[in-house]
KOLDO-428477 format. One record per residue: x, y, z of N, C-alpha, C in turn; residue number from 1. Coordinates in steps of 0.001 Angstrom, whole numbers, m for minus. Example, Ala and Ser with C-alpha at 12.3 -4.5 7.8 and 13.67 -1.06 7.14 Angstrom:
BEGIN
13190/m5690/7800/12300/m4500/7800/13200/m3300/7800/1 .
12850/m2250/7080/13670/m1060/7140/12900/30/7870/2 .
END
This chain:
BEGIN
836/m1196/0/0/m1/0/873/1249/0/1 .
513/2212/m837/1235/3472/m927/346/4598/m404/2 .
909/5434/462/161/6508/1096/919/7821/917/3 .
208/8878/572/810/10209/458/m2/11195/1283/4 .
685/11948/2139/51/12980/2954/261/14330/2267/5 .
m819/14947/1844/m690/16164/1049/m1917/17050/1228/6 .
m1725/18349/1047/m2820/19298/1182/m2584/20516/328/7 .
m2234/21657/943/m2114/22913/188/m1015/22935/m871/8 .
8/22105/m733/1058/22092/m1758/551/21541/m3087/9 .
m417/20632/m3016/m965/20021/m4230/m2416/19630/m3960/10 .
m3328/20617/m3955/m4728/20340/m3611/m5402/19309/m4500/11 .
m4948/19218/m5749/m5552/18273/m6703/m4724/17000/m6842/12 .
m4099/16591/m5750/m3207/15432/m5780/m3873/14168/m6306/13 .
m5143/13987/m6009/m5823/12765/m6434/m5868/12632/m7950/14 .
m5771/13740/m8651/m5782/13705/m10115/m4496/13109/m10672/15 .
m3432/13113/m9868/m2139/12629/m10324/m1699/11348/m9624/16 .
m2383/10985/m8558/m1919/9878/m7724/m2091/8509/m8363/17 .
m3150/8331/m9124/m3416/6993/m9660/m4138/6143/m8635/18 .
m4605/5003/m9072/m5412/4141/m8212/m4618/3477/m7101/19 .
m3320/3340/m7265/m2527/2599/m6286/m2075/3453/m5105/20 .
m2279/4749/m5171/m1807/5639/m4109/m2992/6216/m3338/21 .
m2990/6033/m2023/m4023/6602/m1165/m3602/8021/m769/22 .
m4425/8993/m1093/m4135/10392/m762/m4804/10738/557/23 .
m3992/11179/1520/m4488/11531/2857/m4220/13005/3137/24 .
m4983/13617/4045/m4762/15022/4414/m3380/15201/5038/25 .
m2939/16448/5196/m1639/16707/5824/m1456/15909/7110/26 .
m272/15368/7270/10/14499/8411/238/15289/9692/27 .
m211/14712/10790/104/15231/12121/732/14076/12899/28 .
1122/14363/14125/1820/13348/14912/983/12072/15028/29 .
1604/10952/14703/942/9661/14791/437/9130/13461/30 .
297/9982/12469/m264/9533/11188/671/8602/10423/31 .
1966/8888/10445/2912/8014/9755/2958/6655/10437/32 .
2980/6660/11759/2960/5404/12514/1704/4604/12188/33 .
567/5279/12155/m694/4598/11852/m677/4007/10448/34 .
m67/4727/9502/3/4225/8130/838/2948/8063/35 .
1929/2923/8814/2765/1714/8848/1968/549/9423/36 .
1245/778/10480/471/m283/11126/m685/m764/10257/37 .
m1128/92/9329/m2180/m321/8396/m1616/m1078/7195/38 .
m284/m1173/7132/331/m1946/6066/977/m1170/4952/39 .
1203/125/5145/1844/928/4101/3264/441/3839/40 .
3618/302/2582/4980/m63/2204/5746/1130/1645/41 .
5006/2165/1221/5589/3405/716/4788/4574/1291/42 .
5500/5536/1868/4849/6710/2440/5484/7967/1865/43 .
4658/8824/1298/5123/10108/809/4610/11214/1725/44 .
5524/11983/2259/5149/13086/3149/5390/14405/2423/45 .
4313/15135/2178/4412/16440/1536/4026/17527/2536/46 .
2769/17515/2955/2285/18537/3886/2023/17949/5270/47 .
2142/18806/6275/1887/18367/7642/1435/19516/8511/48 .
611/19216/9507/181/20227/10461/1325/20601/11384/49 .
1328/21864/11851/2427/22279/12714/2068/23378/13700/50 .
1016/24116/13455/755/25282/14298/m226/24985/15431/51 .
m1325/24354/15108/m2366/24085/16093/m2432/22616/16496/52 .
m1480/21847/16034/m1422/20423/16366/27/19977/16369/53 .
315/18859/16995/1683/18354/17047/2102/17848/15659/54 .
3270/18232/15187/3715/17801/13859/4178/16351/13846/55 .
4411/15853/12660/4920/14481/12494/6191/14317/13319/56 .
6214/13267/14113/7336/12977/14990/8459/12302/14204/57 .
9687/12734/14429/10820/12120/13737/10880/10619/14001/58 .
10550/10232/15231/10723/8831/15583/9724/7925/14877/59 .
8549/8440/14530/7623/7581/13779/8128/7374/12354/60 .
8851/8366/11829/9492/8193/10519/10610/7154/10629/61 .
11387/7244/11690/12460/6268/11894/11886/4863/12069/62 .
10753/4779/12755/10117/3470/12910/9715/2906/11555/63 .
9134/3752/10722/8743/3302/9388/9959/2810/8612/64 .
11036/3566/8674/12261/3172/7967/12824/1867/8520/65 .
12713/1677/9841/13230/451/10463/12440/m773/10026/66 .
11208/m544/9552/10364/m1632/9063/10496/m1809/7550/67 .
11535/m1184/6993/11824/m1245/5559/10714/m620/4709/68 .
10034/359/5283/9050/1129/4536/9772/2278/3840/69 .
9497/2487/2573/10084/3611/1846/9366/4889/2280/70 .
10133/5865/2765/9552/7136/3184/10211/8252/2385/71 .
9389/9010/1669/9876/10089/833/9292/11411/1314/72 .
10053/12492/1153/9558/13790/1588/9888/14877/583/73 .
8999/15857/477/9212/16956/m466/8319/18137/m142/74 .
8665/19287/m708/7815/20469/m838/7597/21288/436/75 .
7218/20657/1523/6852/21412/2714/7378/20688/3960/76 .
6485/20233/4837/6926/19463/5997/7763/18266/5550/77 .
7415/17680/4425/8162/16534/3916/9602/16867/3597/78 .
9845/18045/3050/11215/18459/2738/12023/18651/4017/79 .
11383/19244/5024/12050/19434/6315/12442/18106/6940/80 .
11478/17188/7031/11759/15914/7679/12756/15086/6873/81 .
12729/15200/5555/13678/14449/4736/15102/14939/4971/82 .
15270/16252/5106/16592/16802/5380/17104/16350/6740/83 .
16170/16205/7693/16547/15806/9050/16758/14305/9189/84 .
16078/13522/8363/16110/12063/8519/16777/11328/7367/85 .
17401/12043/6445/18013/11374/5300/19145/10433/5711/86 .
19820/10747/6789/20903/9887/7267/20399/8482/7586/87 .
19130/8368/7913/18543/7079/8291/17799/6416/7129/88 .
17801/7075/5977/17211/6442/4807/16006/7117/4198/89 .
15517/8219/4814/14409/8934/4198/14891/9594/2915/90 .
14065/9576/1901/14446/10080/584/13850/11469/365/91 .
14702/12443/82/14240/13791/m213/14102/14004/m1708/92 .
13080/14743/m2073/12793/14997/m3485/12670/16502/m3717/93 .
13291/17009/m4770/13022/18365/m5231/13941/19453/m4710/94 .
13721/20629/m5265/14554/21795/m4970/14475/22207/m3507/95 .
13277/22233/m2935/13123/22711/m1567/13862/21803/m590/96 .
13762/20493/m798/14542/19570/22/16027/19865/m109/97 .
16513/20057/m1327/17939/20327/m1549/18372/21610/m860/98 .
17487/22607/m828/17829/23857/m155/17955/23673/1354/99 .
17085/22859/1937/17221/22565/3370/18457/21708/3638/100 .
18704/20769/2753/19845/19872/2933/21172/20639/2894/101 .
21267/21617/2013/22517/22354/1847/22611/23602/2718/102 .
21526/23950/3394/21551/25108/4266/21186/26411/3591/103 .
20815/26360/2311/20356/27573/1625/19081/28085/2304/104 .
18217/27153/2675/17024/27463/3452/17181/26844/4840/105 .
16879/27629/5859/17083/27163/7235/15788/27191/8040/106 .
15043/28264/7923/13861/28468/8757/12710/27563/8328/107 .
12084/26905/9302/10923/26055/9019/9797/26841/8340/108 .
9648/28105/8716/8522/28896/8214/8686/29312/6753/109 .
9825/29028/6147/10026/29402/4741/9103/28628/3800/110 .
8577/27499/4261/7635/26732/3437/6188/26976/3840/111 .
5986/27751/4892/4642/27951/5428/3870/29012/4648/112 .
2557/28855/4641/1671/29848/4031/311/29791/4713/113 .
m432/30858/4550/m1807/30890/5039/m2712/30402/3915/114 .
m3625/29501/4238/m4473/28937/3193/m5871/28648/3742/115 .
m6789/28443/2832/m8155/28127/3213/m8284/26674/3632/116 .
m9460/26270/4105/m9687/24889/4550/m9812/23930/3378/117 .
m9824/22660/3700/m9912/21614/2675/m11176/21775/1826/118 .
m12269/22236/2438/m13528/22402/1713/m13416/23408/576/119 .
m12449/24293/669/m12227/25304/m370/m10936/25037/m1139/120 .
m10510/23781/m1128/m9346/23384/m1911/m8030/23940/m1422/121 .
m7950/24224/m118/m6711/24764/465/m6245/26028/m257/122 .
m7148/26851/m708/m6798/28044/m1486/m5709/28859/m797/123 .
m4625/29135/m1517/m3503/29897/m969/m3882/31357/m789/124 .
m3580/31895/384/m3869/33293/683/m2596/34119/804/125 .
m1465/33440/1014/m166/34119/1064/835/33316/236/126 .
2047/33851/129/3080/33227/m704/4217/32715/181/127 .
4544/31431/126/5666/30919/921/6993/31444/382/128 .
7933/31634/1258/9209/32227/864/9943/31375/m165/129 .
9800/30064/m102/10483/29212/m1083/9960/29470/m2497/130 .
8679/29813/m2618/8124/30153/m3924/8585/31532/m4382/131 .
8738/32445/m3435/9254/33772/m3766/10652/33652/m4351/132 .
11501/32889/m3708/12882/32732/m4183/12936/32084/m5558/133 .
12108/31065/m5758/12090/30394/m7056/11636/31350/m8152/134 .
10668/32193/m7838/10167/33174/m8806/11232/34207/m9125/135 .
11907/34715/m8110/12951/35714/m8322/14133/35122/m9092/136 .
14458/33870/m8823/15519/33188/m9575/15178/33143/m11054/137 .
13938/32779/m11355/13493/32682/m12744/13593/34039/m13441/138 .
13083/35072/m12796/13092/36396/m13403/14506/36924/m13603/139 .
15372/36688/m12637/16750/37160/m12757/17488/36405/m13856/140 .
17277/35090/m13931/17959/34292/m14952/17507/34657/m16361/141 .
16276/35161/m16488/15740/35569/m17788/15960/37050/m18062/142 .
16746/37696/m17190/17067/39125/m17326/15828/40014/m17319/143 .
14813/39579/m16591/13607/40389/m16450/13608/41172/m15141/144 .
14612/40911/m14316/14707/41553/m13015/16178/41816/m12711/145 .
16496/43055/m12417/17884/43409/m12108/18298/42769/m10786/146 .
19575/42346/m10673/20040/41712/m9431/19773/42553/m8186/147 .
19973/43856/m8283/19757/44717/m7118/18291/44709/m6686/148 .
17389/44718/m7657/15967/44672/m7353/15594/43324/m6763/149 .
16188/42270/m7269/15925/40925/m6755/16289/40851/m5270/150 .
17454/41420/m4925/17909/41399/m3537/16929/42164/m2643/151 .
16465/43307/m3106/15540/44114/m2312/14229/43374/m2087/152 .
13733/42711/m3128/12476/41984/m3005/12617/40778/m2072/153 .
13741/40062/m2190/13926/38890/m1331/14101/39295/122/154 .
14820/40364/365/15000/40844/1737/13666/41279/2334/155 .
12861/41946/1523/11541/42357/1997/10682/41148/2336/156 .
10678/40155/1449/9869/38947/1658/10286/38193/2917/157 .
11578/38135/3164/12092/37367/4299/11759/38004/5643/158 .
11408/39281/5621/11112/39995/6870/9618/40017/7192/159 .
8813/39427/6319/7359/39447/6513/6893/38108/7095/160 .
6051/38160/8108/5478/36958/8713/4714/36179/7647/161 .
4826/34854/7684/4290/34048/6594/2781/34226/6378/162 .
2060/34605/7423/616/34808/7285/266/36152/6656/163 .
1273/36980/6445/1048/38304/5881/1814/38513/4576/164 .
2549/37488/4140/3417/37637/2975/2641/37449/1669/165 .
2396/38528/981/1780/38505/m347/2697/39274/m1282/166 .
2460/39154/m2575/3283/39920/m3511/3125/41415/m3253/167 .
1920/41845/m2898/1691/43264/m2625/2487/43727/m1411/168 .
2466/42934/m336/3187/43331/877/4700/43292/659/169 .
5157/42388/m181/6589/42310/m491/7037/43575/m1203/170 .
6257/44000/m2191/6591/45209/m2944/6532/46433/m2038/171 .
5500/46498/m1212/5345/47636/m312/6493/47732/684/172 .
7075/46595/1031/8134/46576/2037/9494/47001/1553/173 .
9667/47161/243/11008/47531/m242/11015/48852/m1014/174 .
9901/49573/m1063/9842/50924/m1626/10531/51003/m2992/175 .
9914/50360/m3970/10509/50316/m5315/9901/51342/m6263/176 .
8992/52166/m5767/8257/53085/m6645/9165/54014/m7433/177 .
10314/54382/m6863/11220/55298/m7555/11961/54609/m8704/178 .
11930/53265/m8733/12645/52505/m9759/11682/51960/m10806/179 .
10584/51380/m10344/9585/50802/m11236/8207/50954/m10589/180 .
7192/51290/m11367/5844/51441/m10797/5401/50142/m10117/181 .
4826/50237/m8897/4394/49041/m8169/3473/48132/m8969/182 .
2543/48716/m9724/1621/47894/m10503/2350/47077/m11561/183 .
3331/47686/m12192/4101/46987/m13215/4910/45849/m12591/184 .
5500/46127/m11434/6288/45109/m10745/5393/43964/m10269/185 .
4223/44312/m9752/3278/43295/m9300/2857/42398/m10460/186 .
2562/42984/m11585/2175/42217/m12766/3292/41280/m13199/187 .
4526/41764/m13134/5678/40931/m13511/5813/39731/m12583/188 .
5687/39967/m11298/5847/38890/m10315/4717/37863/m10411/189 .
3497/38341/m10494/2341/37444/m10521/2328/36606/m11801/190 .
2625/37233/m12939/2569/36523/m14218/3707/35526/m14382/191 .
4769/35681/m13583/5909/34758/m13663/6067/33920/m12394/192 .
5060/33931/m11547/5163/33227/m10266/5448/31738/m10452/193 .
6396/31241/m9695/6764/29825/m9720/6237/29164/m8450/194 .
5433/28146/m8609/4928/27388/m7461/5844/26195/m7249/195 .
6952/26453/m6572/7960/25402/m6375/7432/24276/m5502/196 .
6583/24601/m4553/6033/23565/m3687/5197/22580/m4508/197 .
4423/23094/m5421/3622/22220/m6283/4524/21354/m7170/198 .
5545/21969/m7740/6458/21227/m8614/7129/20081/m7866/199 .
7576/20359/m6649/8244/19319/m5855/7256/18239/m5418/200 .
6030/18642/m5108/5010/17666/m4721/4692/16722/m5881/201 .
4601/17260/m7073/4355/16421/m8254/5511/15444/m8474/202 .
6734/15913/m8244/7907/15040/m8398/7868/13908/m7382/203 .
7422/14207/m6165/7312/13148/m5151/6265/12122/m5553/204 .
5119/12572/m6021/4084/11635/m6449/4602/10713/m7546/205 .
5346/11276/m8477/5904/10462/m9561/6880/9425/m9007/206 .
7701/9851/m8028/8665/8931/m7415/7957/7818/m6652/207 .
6900/8165/m5928/6132/7165/m5179/5515/6139/m6122/208 .
4945/6604/m7193/4313/5700/m8157/5335/4781/m8812/209 .
6583/5262/m8933/7613/4473/m9625/8207/3375/m8766/210 .
8013/3450/m7456/8591/2448/m6558/7840/1130/m6697/211 .
8603/73/m6910/8029/m1276/m6981/8431/m2060/m5744/212 .
7963/m3272/m5639/8220/m4087/m4458/9692/m4297/m4166/213 .
10523/m4364/m5203/11937/m4655/m4997/12811/m3406/m5040/214 .
12197/m2246/m5337/12977/m1020/m5491/13680/m622/m4207/215 .
13028/m817/m3082/13515/m235/m1837/14167/m1259/m910/216 .
14372/m2482/m1357/15036/m3467/m511/16444/m2983/m155/217 .
16762/m2959/1128/18072/m2482/1547/18391/m2994/2935/218 .
19664/m2946/3286/20080/m3324/4629/20038/m2081/5518/219 .
19575/m2269/6747/19514/m1156/7698/20713/m1261/8632/220 .
21524/m211/8658/22773/m244/9417/22629/334/10820/221 .
21404/681/11214/21183/1255/12531/20036/508/13210/222 .
19928/680/14505/18926/m44/15276/17921/921/15892/223 .
16662/572/15753/15595/1387/16325/15409/1017/17789/224 .
15546/1992/18691/15343/1747/20109/13956/2206/20522/225 .
13323/1462/21410/12012/1848/21912/12143/3072/22815/226 .
11121/3897/22771/11089/5076/23630/10704/4665/25045/227 .
11502/5064/26007/11222/4736/27405/10273/5758/27992/228 .
9185/5304/28545/8217/6191/29185/8201/5896/30669/229 .
8533/6899/31457/8573/6739/32895/7172/6572/33465/230 .
7032/5732/34469/5738/5507/35115/5511/6499/36258/231 .
6513/7335/36526/6383/8283/37644/5512/9474/37237/232 .
END
């Protein structure tokens, strides 16, 4: 059984998952463990709860890996956990994972955004910093944005709380009116916006679908220890 935990990074995940992959809402603490106990052989972690609920526990991921379950992570909470657990065999997918792995991205909140509920398709209300950087990279590489302007926009974006970070607030925070009209800059950013979280989530789904029964057979060089709970 293959299970993928996903939400705002790829609201239409079921359209790409195929019949063999069970699509579940963003994971919270205990969900990965429960998936293993239900018989999951492949687990893809994309999105996870973190603010109003306990996030996915590292040790439940380690438990899954100790049971020779393939665990992949990308895009959001999955990219974070993959960077933290890759030494034990978790597989990271995509640019965002690579940025956490190499230290280009450090803050957990760089993948966070404000979004609507599942009933409204997790509609994005703000822009995650990882998407801002990917967009600015694209514009700079295509010579549509001067390096100095790119730096000002990225610095502005990085100083805004994730629940308030929009393209409008980013532009307002760096006072670019003397260089380029705000409306023109906003149009440029919006029309060239890169949804890196979505791209990485799609790559994870493709990787999950490609795993066969013999793909992930491997020797485990570490031992899983039980968590000691005091009775006091």
